[in-house]
C-alpha positions, 0 to 999 in steps of 0.5 A: 898628776891626777891629784894636782888636776883635782886640787887646783880647781878645788882651791880656785873654787874655794878662793872664789867663795872666800872672795864672795864672802868678803865682798863687803871689804874693798880689799877683796873686791875683784871681777869675774869674766868669762865666756862659753861656746857650744858646737853641736852637730846632728849627722846624716849618713851620705854615701855619695859624699863619703859621710859615714854614719855616726853611732851617736847621731849627734856630737858635741864640743863645749867649753867655758872660761871663768877668770877672776882678777883682783889687782895684781892677782888673777886665776881661772879655769876652763871647763871642756866637754867632748861628748863625743867630739865633733868629727875631724877633731883629734881623737884625744878629746874625749869626755869632760874635765878641766884641763886648763887652770891657772893662778897668777900674781904680778908684783914689782915687775915679777909675774909668776903663773902656776898651772896652765899657761901659754908662751912664745919665745921670739918668732916661736921657732924654739917654743910656742905654746898656744891654742887654735880651737878651730884646729883642735890644737892646744899645747899649753904648758902645765907647770910654772911660768915666770916673767921678770923685768929686772932693769929697764930694757931687760926682759926675762921669762922662763917656763918649766912643765909638761905640755897639754896632750888633749885631756891630759899631759904628755910624757916629756918635760919642757924647760926654757928661758928667754932673754931680751934686751931693748938697747934703746931702753937700756941706754936711754941716755945715749939712744933717747933721740935715736931713730933706730931701735935695736932689740936683741934676744936669745933663748934655750929650750930643753926637753926630757923624755925617758929612753924606753926604746928597745932598738935605738939609743935615744938622747933623753935630753934634747937642747934647742936654742936661738938668737934673734935681732930686730932693728927698726928705723923709721918705716923699716922693720928688719927681723932675723932669727936663727935656731939650732937643735941637737940630734933628736931622733923621732918618728917625724924624721925617721929616727935619724941623728942629724941636728936641725936648724932653722932661719927666719927673716922678714923685712917690712916697709910701711908708709901711708898708702904703701906697705911692703913685706919680704920674708924668708924661711929655711927649715932643716930637720926642725920638728921639735916635740915633747914626745918623739912618737907624737904626730899631727898637731900634738905636743909640738914645742915649736912653731914653723911659720907659714910664709904664705897668704892666709886665704879666707875665701872657700875656693882660694883656701881649697889647696892650703899650704902646710908647713914642712918641719923636716925641710923647706925653703920658702919665701914670700913678698907682698905689696899693698898700695892704695890708689889715692882718693880723687884720682882717676883710678882711686875714685871717691874713696880710693882703691886698695890693691894687694899683690902677693907671691909665695913659694916653698921648695924642698931643700937640696940634700945628699942622702947618706948611706950611713945607717950603720954609722952615725945615721945622720940621714943626709947632708943639706946644701945651704940655701939651695933648693931642688926642683921639688916644688911644694907650693906656689901662690900668686894672687892679686886682690883689689878692694873698692868702695863705690859709694856708701852703699856699695863696695866689693873685693876682687881676687885672682889667684894662681896656685901650684900644689904638691898634694903628695907632700902637703897631704901625704898622698901618692901618685898625684901630679903637681896641681895647677889651679886658678881661682877668681872671687867677686865679693860684693856688699850692698847696703840698702839701708841701716837695717838691710844689707846683702852680700854676694860671694861668687867664686870659681876654681879652674884646675888645669888638666894633665895630658887631657886628664882631669886632675884631683876633683877638677873644677869647682864653682861656689856662690854664697848669699848672705842677708843681714836684717837689722842689728840682730839677724842674718840668713846665709845660703851657700852652694859649692858645686864640683861640676868638674869631677871626673866621675859624673855621679860625684858632680855634687852640689854641697849646699848649706844654709844658716840663720843666726841671731846676735844680741850683745855678747850672745850669738846663736847660729843654726845651720844645715847642709853638706860639707865636703872633705878636705884639709883645713889649715891655720898658719901652716898647721892643718887637720883633715876635715871629713865629709858630713851632712846634717844640722849644726848649732853654735852658741857663744856668749861672754860676760 
């Protein structure tokens, strides 16, 4: 493995030198593109907010992609450096290295990639290899990936490799193949004028991990597969996927031998000024990792989508939803409507209204006392949920442009949050919170604009006792100056904290400069502890106090 890690970058670097030496020959002409980012923070201990001292005083994350393309050939490397990694990032990110490198060639509808690659089958229920840098998540496959279009309307892709586990690879081997048929393309003579498009797909994924456990007899090969269907007719789009996994004892499910399954379905309708979305998700014992002992965000082979709105405002995202791979039944509905321009309510520019509802419950199960038998753990009841509510979100968002200088967004949201399940805590009642947001942008002229974001979160008391950290208020003021500068100041105030000494102002400020593809941001302030999620995947964020520096660029 180590020899491979060293040899591939060396070969790619040698290839670049070779290309450079031949740049007078158009056959060897190509393009080099890339980007880089630096995130550094100087930490000050702050016992009041729970920010611990950092021995290094300052921590650093940095990375850079360098990619070369020439016709059908492409190759690239990503250099990463964690000296040492920022607080809250997974511990496995340490030191420097080139954990991502690839070479790819596409010829006559056949694409082959060696080295690192990302891939997704269907909605990701059986396989999704992707990167989410804000979470410190990167489960790229290190091996081979093949994509082939043997005939019109037929698409096949396959992967074989090991998953990235921070700066090295995980112990398991992942193999998978996915096939998709677009009936309209395949039978174009029959369906050329059809208003209905039908796309069918199926895949099979297998993982191998040696059984070295002294207590359990564990399956070394675990298969997982799914079938999917996508029907599109005019403004309606229907998607459904069902997935199944054989028994896969792991630390995530308590080493039970029960098979798992998952069902995801969505229905959308869209026309000018109106959009409707309905989604349903049922998960039963469907954690699927290439290391059965892995936890948190590491070595997930599949992805469980989150059927909730991804809030971007600070207090609306205070209690985020975290997907539950061991079991959940969730649904979401959303209506987006635009009041017409010139109407009484729509005004000159029209008004955008979005109403969203989502909820997630535990699936209903019957516990089995079979520890000395098959050890299946429980039996589920299809499409029944018990009274254990994980999460609920009802929100209304209104966007209005008053004139060419003034526009704004109003958000009202009501949440029910099960902290015991979402964050693995004990003893918390269901948290009911209500959030209001007013986001106003006023453009003075082409060189000066103000943005004010005022938010408030009311946490409902339980038997006259404050729940969790109580109420919060937040204000953000941002000033854009010319094309290149911005200044921002923010204060999040936990005025409802049951402990008067912890009614703290979490203030922060930033100044930024951007020109072309370069961007530099310097900040200072306090960050509250919490949980940060993207698409239902989460990580803990510790409290901190200090200076931050971010530099990004691309070429």
